[in-house]
N, C-alpha and C positions, 0 to 999 in steps of 0.2 A: 225552458219553454216559455216562462213568463216574459223573459227578455225579448224573445222572438216575437211574441204578440205585441209588445210595446213598440218594437221597431216597425212592424207592419202597420200598426195603428198610426204612428207618426208619419210614415210614408204616405198612407192614404190621406191623412189630414193635410199634408203639404200639397199633395197632388190636387185635391179638391179646391184648396185655397187658390192655387195657381191658375186653375181653370176659370175661376171667376163666374160670372153670370151668363156665359155663352158668348161673350164678346160684343154684346149689344151696347151701343153708345147711350149715355144718359142724355136724352134730348127732351127739352121742354118747349112749350109754346113760345116762351120768351126768346128762344133761339131763332125764331123766324119773324120776318117783317110782314109777310102776307100769308093769308089763309091757304092760298093755292100751293105755296111752297111747303107748308106743313102737311097739307093733304097728300101731296106727291110723296113726301118722305114716309108718311104713315102707311100709304098703300104699298110701298116697297119694303116696309119693315113691320109686318104684322105683329100684333101683340104690344105695340108701343102704347104709351100712356097719353097720347095726344088727343084721344077721343074719350073724354071723361064720362060722358053720358051714354056711350056705346050706341050712338045713332048713325055711325059711319062717317060723320063729319068731324075732322080734326080741327082743333083750335078755332071754334066758331066765333070767338070774340075778336079775332084778328081782322084787320081791314082787308078788303079784297081789292085787286087791281082794277 
């Protein structure tokens, strides 16, 4: 019985590790040249870290076109 629990635990651990963080790309402000591009990406990927102060504007320090 103990062996079966270990096998199940290992299977679950491998499965969760393979799933990762939901498939989200790790995108930073440095990946964009312009604020508008970062904003568009942020709107299509809710929950991204591009809006550090949570005011709805992504990568405010980037230049605008």
